[in-house]
C-alpha positions as CSV (number, residue, x, y, z in Angstrom):
1,M,0.0,0.0,0.0
2,E,1.1,3.5,-0.6
3,L,0.4,7.0,0.8
4,A,-1.8,9.3,-1.2
5,S,0.1,12.0,-2.9
6,G,0.2,15.0,-0.6
7,S,-1.5,13.2,2.2
8,K,-0.4,13.0,5.8
9,P,1.2,9.8,7.3
10,G,-1.6,7.4,8.1
11,C,-3.8,8.4,5.1
12,M,-3.7,5.2,3.2
13,R,-4.7,5.2,-0.4
14,G,-3.5,2.0,-1.9
15,S,-3.1,0.1,-5.1
16,L,-2.3,-3.6,-5.7
17,T,1.4,-4.3,-5.3
18,D,3.4,-4.8,-8.5
19,E,4.3,-8.3,-7.4
20,C,0.6,-9.3,-7.2
21,A,0.0,-12.4,-9.2
22,Y,-1.5,-12.2,-12.7
23,S,-4.3,-14.7,-13.0
24,T,-5.8,-16.2,-16.1
25,L,-9.2,-17.9,-15.8
26,Q,-10.5,-20.3,-18.3
27,L,-14.2,-21.2,-18.1
28,V,-14.3,-24.9,-18.8
29,R,-17.9,-25.8,-18.4
30,Q,-21.1,-23.9,-17.8
31,S,-24.5,-25.4,-17.1
32,A,-27.8,-23.4,-16.7
33,G,-25.8,-20.3,-16.0
34,N,-23.9,-21.8,-13.1
35,V,-20.2,-22.2,-13.3
36,T,-19.4,-25.9,-12.7
37,K,-15.6,-26.0,-13.2
38,L,-13.0,-23.3,-13.4
39,K,-9.4,-23.7,-14.2
40,V,-7.0,-21.2,-12.6
41,R,-3.4,-20.6,-13.7
42,T,-1.4,-18.2,-11.6
43,E,1.7,-16.6,-13.0
44,P,3.8,-14.5,-10.7
45,Q,4.9,-11.5,-12.7
46,R,4.9,-7.7,-12.5
47,L,1.6,-6.1,-13.4
48,R,1.9,-3.1,-15.6
49,A,1.2,0.2,-13.9
50,R,-1.6,1.0,-16.2
51,A,-3.3,-2.2,-15.2
52,I,-2.8,-1.6,-11.4
53,K,-3.9,2.1,-11.3
54,P,-7.6,1.7,-11.9
55,T,-8.0,-1.4,-9.6
56,S,-8.6,0.7,-6.4
57,S,-11.3,2.9,-7.9
58,Y,-12.9,-0.1,-9.7
59,L,-13.1,-2.0,-6.4
60,A,-14.5,1.0,-4.6
61,G,-17.3,1.3,-7.3
62,L,-18.0,-2.4,-7.1
63,I,-18.3,-2.3,-3.3
64,E,-20.5,0.8,-3.4
65,G,-22.7,-0.8,-6.1
66,D,-23.3,-4.3,-4.7
67,G,-21.1,-4.5,-1.6
68,T,-21.7,-4.3,2.1
69,I,-19.3,-3.0,4.8
70,V,-20.3,-4.5,8.1
71,V,-19.0,-3.1,11.4
72,P,-20.3,-4.8,14.6
73,T,-21.9,-2.5,17.2
74,Y,-20.8,-4.9,20.0
75,E,-17.7,-7.0,20.4
76,R,-19.7,-10.0,21.3
77,S,-23.3,-11.3,20.7
78,P,-25.7,-11.9,23.6
79,K,-24.6,-15.5,23.6
80,G,-20.9,-14.5,23.9
81,K,-19.9,-15.2,20.3
82,L,-17.4,-12.8,18.9
83,N,-18.7,-10.4,16.2
84,Y,-16.4,-9.7,13.3
85,P,-16.4,-6.9,10.8
86,S,-16.5,-7.8,7.1
87,I,-16.6,-6.5,3.6
88,Q,-18.9,-8.5,1.3
89,I,-19.6,-8.2,-2.4
90,A,-22.4,-10.1,-4.1
91,F,-22.0,-11.6,-7.6
92,A,-24.4,-13.2,-10.0
93,A,-23.5,-16.8,-10.8
94,K,-22.3,-15.7,-14.3
95,D,-19.9,-13.3,-12.7
96,Y,-18.2,-16.0,-10.5
97,P,-14.9,-15.7,-12.4
98,L,-14.7,-12.1,-11.5
99,A,-15.1,-13.0,-7.8
100,V,-12.2,-15.5,-8.2
101,V,-10.0,-12.9,-9.8
102,L,-10.6,-10.4,-7.0
103,R,-9.9,-13.0,-4.4
104,L,-6.6,-13.9,-6.1
105,L,-5.5,-10.3,-6.6
106,I,-6.4,-9.2,-3.0
107,G,-5.0,-12.4,-1.6
108,H,-7.6,-12.6,1.2
109,G,-11.2,-13.7,1.7
110,S,-13.5,-16.5,0.7
111,I,-16.3,-17.1,-1.8
112,S,-19.5,-18.9,-0.8
113,K,-22.7,-19.7,-2.7
114,R,-25.9,-18.2,-1.6
115,S,-28.5,-20.9,-0.6
116,H,-31.2,-21.4,-3.2
117,Q,-29.9,-18.4,-5.3
118,A,-27.8,-18.2,-8.4
119,A,-25.4,-15.9,-6.6
120,Y,-22.0,-15.9,-4.8
121,I,-20.7,-13.8,-1.9
122,Y,-17.1,-12.8,-1.7
123,T,-16.3,-12.0,2.0
124,V,-13.2,-10.5,3.6
125,N,-13.3,-10.7,7.4
126,N,-9.7,-11.2,8.5
127,L,-7.7,-8.3,10.0
128,E,-5.0,-8.3,7.4
129,G,-7.4,-8.6,4.5
130,L,-9.7,-5.8,5.8
131,I,-6.7,-3.4,6.2
132,K,-5.6,-4.2,2.7
133,V,-9.1,-3.5,1.2
134,V,-9.4,-0.3,3.2
135,G,-6.1,0.8,1.8
136,L,-7.2,0.1,-1.7
137,I,-10.6,1.9,-1.6
138,N,-9.8,4.8,0.8
139,G,-10.1,8.0,-1.1
140,Y,-12.1,6.6,-4.0
141,M,-15.6,6.4,-2.4
142,R,-18.3,8.5,-4.0
143,T,-21.5,7.6,-2.1
144,P,-22.9,7.8,1.5
145,K,-21.3,4.3,1.9
146,I,-18.2,6.2,2.8
147,G,-19.7,6.4,6.3
148,D,-19.4,2.7,6.6
149,L,-15.8,2.8,5.5
150,V,-15.0,5.5,8.1
151,S,-16.7,3.3,10.8
152,L,-14.6,0.4,9.7
153,I,-11.4,2.5,9.9
154,S,-12.3,3.6,13.4
155,Y,-12.8,-0.1,14.3
156,L,-9.5,-1.3,12.9
157,N,-7.1,1.5,14.1
158,P,-7.2,0.3,17.8
159,K,-6.6,-3.3,16.8
160,V,-3.0,-2.6,15.5
161,D,-0.6,-0.4,17.5
162,T,1.1,0.9,14.4
163,L,-2.1,1.4,12.4
164,N,-3.2,5.0,12.1
165,V,-5.4,5.2,9.0
166,V,-7.2,8.5,8.3
167,G,-10.3,8.2,6.2
168,L,-9.9,10.3,3.1
169,P,-12.8,12.6,1.9
170,I,-15.3,11.6,-0.7
171,D,-14.0,11.5,-4.3
172,V,-15.5,14.4,-6.3
173,S,-13.2,14.0,-9.3
174,C,-14.7,13.6,-12.8
175,L,-16.2,10.2,-13.3
176,G,-14.0,9.7,-16.3
177,S,-10.8,10.2,-14.3
178,N,-10.7,6.7,-12.9
179,A,-12.5,3.3,-13.1
180,W,-15.0,3.8,-10.3
181,L,-18.0,4.0,-12.7
182,A,-17.0,0.8,-14.4
183,G,-17.1,-1.0,-11.0
184,F,-20.4,0.6,-10.1
185,I,-22.0,-0.4,-13.4
186,E,-20.5,-3.9,-13.2
187,A,-22.4,-4.2,-9.9
188,D,-25.8,-2.7,-10.7
189,G,-25.9,-1.6,-14.3
190,S,-27.0,-3.2,-17.6
191,F,-26.8,-2.5,-21.3
192,Q,-29.7,-3.8,-23.4
193,V,-30.4,-4.1,-27.1
194,R,-34.0,-4.8,-28.2
195,T,-35.1,-5.3,-31.8
196,S,-38.4,-5.7,-33.5
197,L,-37.5,-7.0,-37.0
198,T,-40.9,-8.6,-37.6
199,S,-42.9,-5.4,-37.6
200,K,-43.5,-3.2,-40.6
201,I,-41.1,-0.6,-39.1
202,K,-37.9,-2.0,-38.1
203,R,-36.8,-0.7,-34.7
204,L,-33.7,-1.0,-32.7
205,A,-33.7,0.2,-29.1
206,L,-30.6,0.6,-27.1
207,S,-30.7,1.2,-23.3
208,F,-28.6,1.6,-20.3
209,E,-30.1,1.1,-16.8
210,L,-28.6,1.6,-13.4
211,T,-30.6,0.4,-10.4
212,Q,-29.9,0.6,-6.6
213,A,-32.0,-0.4,-3.6
214,R,-33.6,2.5,-1.7
215,V,-32.0,1.5,1.7
216,N,-28.7,0.1,2.9
217,H,-28.3,-3.0,5.0
218,D,-28.5,-0.7,8.1
219,G,-31.8,0.9,7.0
220,Y,-30.4,4.2,6.0
221,P,-31.3,5.8,2.6
222,K,-29.3,4.5,-0.4
223,H,-29.3,5.6,-4.0
224,H,-32.5,5.8,-6.1
225,R,-33.0,4.3,-9.5
226,C,-31.4,6.0,-12.4
227,F,-32.3,5.2,-16.0
228,G,-30.9,6.3,-19.4
229,H,-32.4,5.3,-22.7
230,R,-31.9,6.0,-26.4
231,S,-33.7,4.4,-29.4
232,F,-34.0,4.8,-33.1
233,S,-35.8,3.1,-36.0
234,W,-35.3,2.7,-39.7
235,R,-37.3,1.6,-42.8
């Protein structure tokens, strides 16, 4: 992890290290939209800087789009069980390879399948992994979910004597300046093409849709539904 340019010590704004493994995924079989087998080849080599740079902002967008930052209110449950903080990202079954790539690049966490759903959850809940993800996304958050990140930072700092992370302010840079929007769209966006070639007037409709739930996991307001659409027809 590295310090943000011009930031004070303790203000982590990270990127994946150059020595991070480059992973190639080959989808071998697919059945009814569910990945049944995945072959992973890991090649230790230096990633190019242009490939590393957008990773932090992309991950921030992905977490803000379909992720959850959980910070326990109490250290233990009423039954005495330890409560752990976590960062979770939900993936549709078809996006399972992306979850695998993220886990390999970050080097922490686990992937589990949701019961009775065609979806997977990538979860990071160990101390080292949480510190790494915080270092990656700190300074790239653009939505009210930054409050959850600040709460997580406040939780983590006392756990390590040498840790003094300062939450960086919300990112107000142009959306085109980094990969945040790509991650956000990857989580909750869709591009659609509709045709009506059988009617008298041929029509092609192109649309982009971005949808978010109205509330976060903690009940606080989230983003509302946004929609953009463009269509045209020809004879």
